[in-house]
MARDOMI-190718 format. One record per atom (N, C-alpha, C): residue number from 0; x, y, z. Coordinates in steps of 0.1 Angstrom, whole numbers, plus 5000, padded with zeros to 4 digits. Layout:
# residues N
+------+------+------+------+
! doba !   xx !   yy !   zz !
+------+------+------+------+
!  NUM !    X !    Y !    Z !
...
+------+------+------+------+
END
This chain:
# residues 46
+------+------+------+------+
! doba !   xx !   yy !   zz !
+------+------+------+------+
!    0 ! 7735 ! 6573 ! 5443 !
!    0 ! 7740 ! 6561 ! 5449 !
!    0 ! 7754 ! 6563 ! 5455 !
!    1 ! 7761 ! 6573 ! 5450 !
!    1 ! 7774 ! 6576 ! 5456 !
!    1 ! 7774 ! 6587 ! 5466 !
!    2 ! 7763 ! 6593 ! 5468 !
!    2 ! 7762 ! 6604 ! 5478 !
!    2 ! 7768 ! 6617 ! 5473 !
!    3 ! 7769 ! 6619 ! 5460 !
!    3 ! 7775 ! 6631 ! 5455 !
!    3 ! 7765 ! 6642 ! 5453 !
!    4 ! 7752 ! 6639 ! 5454 !
!    4 ! 7742 ! 6650 ! 5453 !
!    4 ! 7730 ! 6646 ! 5461 !
!    5 ! 7722 ! 6656 ! 5464 !
!    5 ! 7710 ! 6653 ! 5472 !
!    5 ! 7699 ! 6647 ! 5464 !
!    6 ! 7689 ! 6642 ! 5470 !
!    6 ! 7677 ! 6637 ! 5463 !
!    6 ! 7671 ! 6648 ! 5455 !
!    7 ! 7670 ! 6660 ! 5460 !
!    7 ! 7664 ! 6671 ! 5453 !
!    7 ! 7672 ! 6674 ! 5440 !
!    8 ! 7685 ! 6674 ! 5441 !
!    8 ! 7694 ! 6677 ! 5430 !
!    8 ! 7692 ! 6666 ! 5419 !
!    9 ! 7691 ! 6654 ! 5424 !
!    9 ! 7690 ! 6642 ! 5415 !
!    9 ! 7676 ! 6644 ! 5407 !
!   10 ! 7666 ! 6647 ! 5414 !
!   10 ! 7653 ! 6649 ! 5408 !
!   10 ! 7653 ! 6660 ! 5398 !
!   11 ! 7660 ! 6671 ! 5401 !
!   11 ! 7661 ! 6683 ! 5392 !
!   11 ! 7668 ! 6678 ! 5379 !
!   12 ! 7679 ! 6671 ! 5381 !
!   12 ! 7687 ! 6666 ! 5370 !
!   12 ! 7679 ! 6657 ! 5361 !
!   13 ! 7671 ! 6648 ! 5367 !
!   13 ! 7663 ! 6639 ! 5359 !
!   13 ! 7652 ! 6646 ! 5352 !
!   14 ! 7645 ! 6656 ! 5358 !
!   14 ! 7635 ! 6664 ! 5351 !
!   14 ! 7641 ! 6672 ! 5340 !
!   15 ! 7653 ! 6677 ! 5342 !
!   15 ! 7660 ! 6685 ! 5331 !
!   15 ! 7663 ! 6676 ! 5319 !
!   16 ! 7668 ! 6664 ! 5322 !
!   16 ! 7671 ! 6654 ! 5311 !
!   16 ! 7659 ! 6650 ! 5304 !
!   17 ! 7648 ! 6647 ! 5311 !
!   17 ! 7635 ! 6644 ! 5304 !
!   17 ! 7630 ! 6655 ! 5296 !
!   18 ! 7631 ! 6667 ! 5301 !
!   18 ! 7626 ! 6679 ! 5293 !
!   18 ! 7634 ! 6680 ! 5280 !
!   19 ! 7647 ! 6679 ! 5281 !
!   19 ! 7656 ! 6681 ! 5269 !
!   19 ! 7653 ! 6670 ! 5259 !
!   20 ! 7650 ! 6658 ! 5264 !
!   20 ! 7647 ! 6646 ! 5255 !
!   20 ! 7634 ! 6648 ! 5248 !
!   21 ! 7624 ! 6653 ! 5256 !
!   21 ! 7611 ! 6655 ! 5250 !
!   21 ! 7611 ! 6667 ! 5240 !
!   22 ! 7620 ! 6676 ! 5242 !
!   22 ! 7621 ! 6687 ! 5232 !
!   22 ! 7630 ! 6684 ! 5220 !
!   23 ! 7634 ! 6671 ! 5219 !
!   23 ! 7641 ! 6667 ! 5207 !
!   23 ! 7656 ! 6663 ! 5208 !
!   24 ! 7662 ! 6664 ! 5219 !
!   24 ! 7676 ! 6661 ! 5221 !
!   24 ! 7677 ! 6645 ! 5219 !
!   25 ! 7687 ! 6641 ! 5212 !
!   25 ! 7689 ! 6627 ! 5210 !
!   25 ! 7694 ! 6620 ! 5223 !
!   26 ! 7690 ! 6608 ! 5225 !
!   26 ! 7695 ! 6600 ! 5236 !
!   26 ! 7709 ! 6595 ! 5232 !
!   27 ! 7716 ! 6590 ! 5242 !
!   27 ! 7729 ! 6584 ! 5239 !
!   27 ! 7728 ! 6572 ! 5229 !
!   28 ! 7717 ! 6564 ! 5231 !
!   28 ! 7715 ! 6553 ! 5222 !
!   28 ! 7713 ! 6557 ! 5208 !
!   29 ! 7705 ! 6568 ! 5206 !
!   29 ! 7702 ! 6573 ! 5192 !
!   29 ! 7715 ! 6579 ! 5186 !
!   30 ! 7723 ! 6586 ! 5194 !
!   30 ! 7736 ! 6591 ! 5189 !
!   30 ! 7745 ! 6580 ! 5184 !
!   31 ! 7746 ! 6569 ! 5191 !
!   31 ! 7754 ! 6558 ! 5188 !
!   31 ! 7749 ! 6549 ! 5178 !
!   32 ! 7736 ! 6551 ! 5173 !
!   32 ! 7730 ! 6543 ! 5163 !
!   32 ! 7726 ! 6529 ! 5167 !
!   33 ! 7724 ! 6528 ! 5180 !
!   33 ! 7719 ! 6515 ! 5186 !
!   33 ! 7704 ! 6514 ! 5183 !
!   34 ! 7700 ! 6503 ! 5177 !
!   34 ! 7686 ! 6502 ! 5174 !
!   34 ! 7678 ! 6491 ! 5181 !
!   35 ! 7685 ! 6482 ! 5188 !
!   35 ! 7679 ! 6471 ! 5195 !
!   35 ! 7671 ! 6477 ! 5207 !
!   36 ! 7660 ! 6470 ! 5211 !
!   36 ! 7653 ! 6474 ! 5223 !
!   36 ! 7645 ! 6461 ! 5227 !
!   37 ! 7645 ! 6459 ! 5240 !
!   37 ! 7638 ! 6448 ! 5246 !
!   37 ! 7632 ! 6452 ! 5259 !
!   38 ! 7619 ! 6448 ! 5261 !
!   38 ! 7613 ! 6450 ! 5274 !
!   38 ! 7614 ! 6437 ! 5282 !
!   39 ! 7620 ! 6437 ! 5293 !
!   39 ! 7621 ! 6425 ! 5301 !
!   39 ! 7608 ! 6423 ! 5308 !
!   40 ! 7604 ! 6410 ! 5307 !
!   40 ! 7591 ! 6406 ! 5313 !
!   40 ! 7594 ! 6404 ! 5328 !
!   41 ! 7588 ! 6412 ! 5337 !
!   41 ! 7590 ! 6411 ! 5351 !
!   41 ! 7579 ! 6403 ! 5358 !
!   42 ! 7570 ! 6398 ! 5351 !
!   42 ! 7558 ! 6391 ! 5357 !
!   42 ! 7554 ! 6379 ! 5349 !
!   43 ! 7547 ! 6370 ! 5355 !
!   43 ! 7543 ! 6358 ! 5348 !
!   43 ! 7529 ! 6361 ! 5341 !
!   44 ! 7528 ! 6359 ! 5328 !
!   44 ! 7516 ! 6362 ! 5321 !
!   44 ! 7505 ! 6351 ! 5325 !
!   45 ! 7493 ! 6355 ! 5324 !
!   45 ! 7482 ! 6346 ! 5328 !
!   45 ! 7479 ! 6336 ! 5318 !
+------+------+------+------+
END
């Protein structure tokens, strides 16, 4: 968003972060002990 890296670099960073998380690294939320979670409804249910 700030133009500090290319789309390819951003994709590599995202893939690296996802790989580390899948291999057991804690997320920032888990480290901070935050336990709330909510899925925002983006559509009208039938």
